[in-house]
C-alpha positions in Angstrom: 4.4 -47.9 7.5 2.2 -45.2 6.1 3.6 -41.8 5.3 2.2 -39.0 7.4 1.4 -35.3 6.7 0.9 -32.8 9.5 -1.5 -30.0 8.6 -2.0 -26.9 10.8 -3.0 -23.7 9.0 -4.7 -20.4 9.9 -5.3 -19.8 6.1 -7.7 -22.5 4.9 -7.3 -21.6 1.2 -6.9 -24.8 -0.8 -6.8 -27.0 2.3 -9.5 -29.5 1.5 -8.3 -30.1 -2.1 -4.7 -30.7 -0.9 -5.9 -33.0 2.0 -7.9 -35.1 -0.4 -4.9 -35.6 -2.7 -2.7 -36.6 0.2 -5.3 -39.2 1.3 -5.6 -40.5 -2.3 -1.8 -41.2 -2.1 -2.3 -43.2 1.1 -0.8 -40.5 3.3 -2.2 -40.3 6.8 -3.3 -36.9 8.0 -2.4 -35.4 11.4 -4.0 -32.1 12.5 -4.8 -29.7 15.3 -7.6 -27.4 16.4 -9.5 -25.5 13.7 -7.7 -27.3 10.9 -8.7 -30.7 12.2 -12.3 -29.5 12.6 -12.4 -28.2 9.0 -11.0 -31.5 7.7 -13.5 -33.6 9.8 -16.4 -31.4 8.7 -15.5 -32.2 5.1 -15.6 -36.0 6.0 -11.9 -36.6 5.8 -10.1 -39.0 8.1 -7.6 -37.3 10.4 -5.6 -38.0 13.5 -5.7 -35.5 16.3 -2.3 -34.3 17.6 -2.9 -35.8 21.0 -3.4 -39.2 19.4 0.1 -39.0 18.1 1.8 -37.5 21.2 -0.3 -39.3 23.9 -0.5 -35.9 25.5 -3.4 -33.4 25.5 -3.3 -29.9 24.1 -2.8 -27.5 27.1 -2.4 -23.9 28.1 -5.1 -22.7 25.7 -3.4 -24.4 22.8 0.0 -22.8 23.5 1.4 -26.3 23.9 0.3 -29.0 21.4 3.0 -29.7 18.8 6.0 -29.0 20.9 6.7 -32.7 21.6 9.4 -35.2 20.8 6.9 -37.4 18.9 6.3 -34.5 16.5 9.8 -33.0 16.2 11.5 -36.5 16.4 9.3 -37.5 13.5 10.4 -34.4 11.6 14.1 -34.3 12.4 15.3 -37.8 12.4 17.6 -38.7 9.5 16.3 -41.6 7.5 19.8 -42.5 6.3 21.2 -43.0 9.8 20.6 -46.4 11.4 21.2 -45.0 14.9 18.5 -42.3 14.3 16.1 -45.1 13.1 16.9 -47.2 16.1 16.1 -44.3 18.5 12.8 -43.4 16.9 11.8 -47.1 17.0 12.7 -47.3 20.7 10.5 -44.3 21.5 7.6 -45.3 19.1 8.1 -42.2 17.0 6.5 -42.3 13.6 8.1 -40.4 10.7 6.3 -37.2 9.4 7.0 -36.8 5.8 4.9 -33.7 4.8 4.3 -30.5 6.8 1.6 -28.1 5.7 1.8 -25.1 8.1 1.2 -21.4 8.0 1.5 -19.0 10.9 -0.7 -17.1 13.3 -1.7 -13.8 11.7 0.7 -11.5 13.7 1.1 -9.0 10.8 -2.6 -8.7 10.3 -3.2 -8.3 14.0 -0.8 -5.4 14.5 -1.9 -3.8 11.2 -5.5 -3.3 12.6 -6.6 0.2 13.5 -7.0 -0.9 17.1 -5.5 -3.9 18.9 -4.3 -4.7 22.3 -0.8 -5.7 23.3 -2.3 -9.0 24.6 -3.7 -9.7 21.2 -0.3 -9.1 19.6 1.4 -11.5 22.0 -1.2 -14.2 21.6 -0.7 -14.0 17.8 3.0 -14.8 18.1 3.2 -18.3 16.8 5.6 -20.7 18.5 4.7 -24.2 17.4 4.2 -23.3 13.8 7.7 -21.8 13.2 9.2 -24.7 15.2 7.6 -27.3 13.0 8.5 -25.4 9.8 12.1 -25.0 10.8 12.4 -28.7 11.9 10.9 -29.9 8.6 13.0 -27.4 6.5 16.2 -28.5 8.2 15.4 -32.1 7.3 14.3 -31.3 3.7 16.4 -34.1 2.5 13.5 -36.3 3.5 10.6 -34.0 4.5 8.5 -31.8 2.3 7.4 -28.5 4.0 4.9 -26.1 2.6 4.3 -22.7 4.2 2.3 -21.0 1.4 -1.0 -22.1 -0.2 0.4 -20.7 -3.5 2.7 -23.8 -3.5 -0.1 -26.4 -3.1 -0.6 -26.8 -6.8 3.1 -27.7 -7.3 2.9 -30.2 -4.5 -0.2 -31.8 -6.0 1.4 -31.9 -9.4 4.5 -33.7 -8.1 2.4 -36.2 -6.2 0.2 -36.9 -9.2 3.0 -37.3 -11.6 5.8 -38.8 -9.5 4.0 -40.2 -6.4 6.4 -38.1 -4.2 8.3 -34.9 -4.3 11.8 -34.4 -5.7 14.8 -33.0 -3.8 14.9 -29.8 -5.8 11.4 -28.9 -4.8 11.9 -29.8 -1.2 15.1 -27.7 -1.1 13.2 -24.7 -2.7 10.4 -25.0 -0.2 12.9 -25.2 2.7 14.6 -22.0 1.7 11.2 -20.3 1.4 10.4 -21.5 5.0 13.5 -19.9 6.4 12.7 -16.7 4.6 9.2 -16.7 6.1 10.3 -17.5 9.6 13.1 -14.9 9.5 10.6 -12.3 8.2 8.0 -13.3 10.8 10.5 -13.0 13.7 11.7 -9.7 12.3 8.2 -8.2 12.5 7.8 -9.5 16.1 11.2 -8.1 17.0 10.4 -4.7 15.4 7.0 -4.5 17.2 8.5 -5.3 20.6 11.5 -3.0 20.1 9.2 -0.1 19.1 7.1 -0.9 22.2 10.2 -0.4 24.3 11.0 2.8 22.3 14.5 1.6 21.4 15.7 3.6 18.5 19.0 1.9 17.7 19.0 -1.8 18.9 22.2 -3.8 19.0 20.8 -5.7 16.0 18.8 -4.1 13.3 16.3 -6.1 11.3 13.6 -5.2 8.9 11.6 -7.3 6.5 10.2 -6.5 3.0 7.9 -8.4 0.7 8.3 -8.6 -3.1 5.8 -6.3 -4.8 7.1 -6.7 -8.3 10.1 -7.5 -10.4 11.3 -4.6 -12.6 12.4 -4.6 -16.2 15.8 -3.2 -15.0 17.4 -0.9 -12.5 18.8 2.5 -12.8 20.4 1.3 -16.1 19.3 -1.4 -18.5 22.3 -3.7 -17.6 21.2 -3.8 -13.9 18.5 -6.2 -12.7 16.0 -4.9 -10.1 12.9 -5.5 -8.0 10.6 -3.5 -5.8 10.0 -4.7 -2.2 7.5 -3.2 0.2 7.1 -3.2 3.9 4.5 -5.5 5.5 2.7 -2.5 6.8 0.9 0.5 5.2 3.1 3.6 4.9 1.6 7.0 4.6 1.0 8.0 1.0 3.8 5.8 -0.4 4.6 4.3 -3.8 4.0 0.8 -2.4 0.4 1.8 -1.5 -0.2 3.3 -4.9 -2.6 1.6 -7.3 -1.7 2.0 -11.0 -4.7 2.8 -13.1 -3.0 2.9 -16.5 0.3 3.1 -18.3 3.5 1.2 -18.8 5.1 -0.8 -15.9 6.8 1.3 -13.4 10.6 1.4 -13.6 13.2 1.6 -10.8 13.8 5.3 -11.5 10.0 5.9 -11.7 9.6 4.5 -8.2 12.5 6.5 -6.7 11.2 9.7 -8.3 7.6 9.0 -7.3 8.7 8.4 -3.7 10.6 11.7 -3.6 7.6 13.6 -5.0 5.3 12.1 -2.4 7.7 12.8 0.5 7.7 16.5 -0.6 4.0 16.9 -1.2 3.2 15.5 2.3 4.7 18.7 3.7 1.7 20.7 2.4 -1.9 21.0 3.6 -3.1 23.6 1.0 -3.7 22.5 -2.6 -0.3 21.8 -4.0 1.4 20.4 -7.1 5.0 19.1 -7.2 6.9 18.5 -10.5 10.0 16.4 -10.0 12.9 15.2 -12.1 15.8 12.9 -11.1 14.9 13.0 -7.4 14.8 16.8 -7.2 11.8 19.1 -7.5 11.9 21.2 -10.6 8.7 23.1 -9.8 6.4 23.4 -6.8 3.2 25.4 -6.6 0.7 25.9 -3.8 -2.5 28.0 -4.1 -6.1 28.2 -3.2 -7.1 25.8 -6.0 -5.3 22.8 -7.4 -5.5 24.1 -10.9 -3.7 27.3 -9.9 -1.1 25.2 -8.0 -0.5 23.1 -11.1 -0.1 26.2 -13.3 2.5 27.5 -10.8 4.4 24.3 -10.7 4.5 24.0 -14.5 5.5 27.7 -15.0 8.3 27.3 -12.4 10.3 25.3 -14.9 8.5 24.3 -18.1 11.7 22.9 -19.6 12.7 20.5 -16.8 9.2 19.2 -16.2 9.5 17.5 -19.6 9.7 13.7 -18.9 9.1 14.3 -15.2 6.7 13.3 -12.5 3.8 15.3 -11.3 2.2 14.8 -7.9 -1.0 16.4 -6.5 -2.6 16.3 -3.0 -6.2 16.8 -4.2 -8.5 15.3 -6.7 -7.3 15.9 -10.3 -10.0 17.2 -12.6 -10.4 17.5 -16.4 -9.0 21.0 -16.6 -5.7 19.8 -15.1 -5.7 16.5 -17.0 -6.2 18.4 -20.3 -3.0 20.5 -19.7 -1.0 17.5 -18.4 -1.5 15.5 -21.6 -0.2 18.4 -23.7 3.3 17.8 -22.4 5.4 14.6 -22.0 5.1 13.3 -18.4 6.2 9.9 -17.1 3.8 9.6 -14.1 0.8 11.4 -12.5 0.3 10.8 -8.8 -2.8 11.9 -6.9 -5.2 10.7 -4.2 -8.2 10.7 -6.7 -9.2 11.6 -10.2 -12.6 12.6 -11.8 -13.9 10.3 -14.4 -13.4 13.0 -17.0 -9.8 13.3 -16.0 -9.2 9.6 -16.4 -10.8 9.6 -19.9 -8.4 12.4 -20.9 -5.4 10.5 -19.5 -6.5 7.3 -21.3 -5.6 9.1 -24.6 -2.0 8.7 -23.5 -1.7 5.0 -23.1 1.9 5.0 -21.9 1.3 7.6 -19.2 1.5 6.0 -15.8 -1.4 7.2 -13.6 -1.5 6.1 -9.9 -3.9 6.9 -7.2 -3.7 6.4 -3.4 -6.8 4.9 -1.8 -6.1 6.2 1.7 -3.8 8.6 3.6 -2.4 7.2 6.8 -1.3 9.8 9.3 1.7 7.7 10.3 4.9 8.7 8.4 7.7 6.2 8.4 10.2 7.0 11.2 13.5 5.5 10.0 15.5 6.0 6.8 18.1 3.5 5.8 21.0 3.6 3.3 22.9 0.5 2.3 26.6 1.0 2.0 29.4 -1.5 1.3 29.8 -3.6 4.5 27.0 -2.0 6.4 23.8 0.0 6.8 23.2 3.6 7.9 20.0 4.2 9.9 18.6 7.6 10.9 15.3 9.1 11.9 13.5 10.6 9.0 13.8 14.4 8.6 10.0 15.1 8.9 10.4 18.2 11.1 10.3 21.9 10.2 10.9 24.8 12.5 7.7 26.5 13.8 7.3 30.0 12.6 7.2 31.3 16.2 10.7 29.9 16.6 12.1 31.9 13.6 14.8 34.4 14.7 15.2 37.6 12.7 18.9 38.5 13.0 19.0 41.6 10.8 18.1 45.3 11.1 15.5 44.8 8.4 12.5 43.4 10.3 10.6 40.3 9.3 7.5 41.2 7.2 4.6 39.0 8.1 3.7 38.9 4.3 6.8 36.7 3.8 5.9 34.0 6.3 4.0 31.6 4.0 6.9 31.8 1.5 9.5 31.3 4.2 7.7 28.2 5.4 7.4 26.9 1.8 11.1 27.6 1.3 12.1 25.4 4.3 9.7 22.6 3.3 11.0 22.5 -0.3 14.7 23.0 0.3 15.0 20.0 2.6 13.9 17.8 -0.3 16.5 19.1 -2.7 19.9 17.5 -2.9 22.6 19.4 -1.0 24.0 21.9 -1.4 20.6 23.4 -2.0 19.1 26.8 -2.6 15.5 27.5 -3.4 13.9 30.8 -4.4 10.2 31.2 -3.5 7.8 33.9 -4.5 4.0 33.9 -4.0 3.7 30.2 -3.3 5.8 29.2 -6.3 9.4 28.0 -6.7 11.0 30.3 -9.2 14.6 29.0 -8.9 16.2 25.8 -7.6 19.9 25.0 -7.3 20.6 21.4 -6.3 23.5 19.1 -5.6 26.4 21.5 -5.9 29.8 21.1 -4.2 29.6 24.7 -2.8 26.7 26.9 -1.7 27.5 29.8 -3.9 27.3 27.5 -6.9 23.8 26.3 -5.9 22.8 30.0 -5.3 24.1 31.0 -8.8 22.0 28.3 -10.5 18.8 29.1 -8.5 19.1 32.9 -8.9 20.0 32.7 -12.6 16.9 30.6 -13.1 14.7 33.0 -11.1 16.0 36.1 -13.0 13.6 39.0 -12.6 11.3 36.9 -10.5 13.9 37.0 -7.7 13.0 40.6 -6.9 11.1 40.6 -3.6 11.4 36.8 -3.3 12.5 34.5 -0.5 15.8 32.6 -0.6 15.9 29.4 1.4 19.1 27.5 2.1 19.4 24.0 3.6 22.5 24.8 5.6 24.4 27.8 6.9 26.5 30.2 4.8 30.2 29.7 5.3 30.8 33.3 4.0 28.8 36.3 2.9 29.1 35.7 -0.9 25.6 34.2 -1.2 24.1 37.2 0.6 25.8 39.6 -1.8 24.7 37.6 -4.8 21.1 37.4 -3.5 21.1 41.2 -3.1 22.2 41.7 -6.7 19.0 39.8 -7.8 16.7 41.7 -5.4 16.0 39.0 -2.8 14.0 40.4 0.0 14.5 37.8 2.8 16.8 34.8 3.4 15.9 31.8 5.6 18.7 29.6 6.7 19.7 27.5 9.8 22.6 29.7 11.0 25.4 28.3 13.0 28.5 29.2 11.0 31.5 30.8 12.7 31.1 33.5 10.0 27.4 34.2 10.7 28.3 37.8 11.6 29.7 38.4 8.2 26.5 37.3 6.5 24.4 39.3 9.0 26.5 42.4 8.4 26.2 42.0 4.6 22.4 41.8 5.0 22.4 45.0 7.1 24.6 46.7 4.6 22.4 45.7 1.6 19.0 46.0 3.3 18.0 42.3 3.4 16.2 40.5 6.1 17.6 37.2 7.3 15.9 34.6 9.5 17.6 31.8 11.3 15.8 28.5 12.0 18.5 26.7 14.0 17.7 23.5 12.0 19.8 22.2 9.1 18.3 20.1 6.4 21.1 18.4 4.5 20.0 15.8 1.9 23.0 13.9 0.6 
């Protein structure tokens, strides 16, 4: 009895070449719909699915391969006489090769506009069913779900006349990864449609973007996976123009820099090191913003990452190459800037072809034995909701720096203190075990620049020591969430020392 191959693909890449090889090895083709039409147009002999099932396609193609003569041919065990007896009784022919890929659900819901009905109609039922049946019985059945694997199948047929078990097992595992990922996308779409934030089962899927040389340290292996969907101004969307391959740490730092710079509408530059900003500048021009970011901490920027939210020109590029930087991130570059960057062949330069106004909504952290999931902290208190709690009134001249302070401090590891003056960070204290320690670092770094500046804190003051230290350095106004049982102590200290203090009512811890 001739071997049979069932072909049903939405992606026709490489289809005709593979089909011809199957025919050359005396394998009979079975196919459906558009795949069958493509094969017949090429002059290849093919059986329609209804010729195998003795049952017509129905319900606009929703039911065609969901039939015992298909799944029996895929699932029966060739080594069991009882299985052989049953398929013989019911005139079921073995299917030995399955070449199937799925309806384009991901592509459908990635479009700028689509209807819910379109999404539902692009949920494949028959395809995953055939793939899973074939993969379960990979002891005897070869299943291919990716055109990238056609060459290996062809090579095995040409050299061995059949496939070996190792290849079939490898393909089966790939099938279950695909169907799990496919179902995960559908589940996520329908769950989001119902606006369910924390379902009883949480599934997400990611696609391998690249294998990395190593992880945080050379003895750790690593890889970079991306979501199936575009994320707003993300490292996965970045296109590398030049430089060495990105490392694990590069990608983490780059993502942190992009998350911070998305807070700003005005021309802004962010310099970042080890997941913390070391300098942020915002101004009327990008060049001035760059100069502010660099001057904020010219020591820490060495070996760091710099991100921009406007086109980088030759003036900026010329100054960037004068110092050692790991990565430059920007939406665009002038040709002159790229020529300057090219003189530093190891410098990684990435651009982002589009900016999608759809920030990711969930943040996840893997821990031993589980996963933490939360909504992303992409909110900041509106200026009109600031509450001045001191005798010293809020000066409107401080507003832009107060806003900047809140935007920056929530991207700094807690406990965090940020000093802002005239659109520039002049001191940053990050990741300390107590708040006064973070304040000491930030204020010492700011030095004389702290006079008349803004101090931003990611969480409330548990006592008045930070206020008193801020006053020693000449801080003019403090912005913090408030909410401590000792808020009155901090307010009284401000009143005593002549500082203004604003409460936002919103904490921004970053552990």
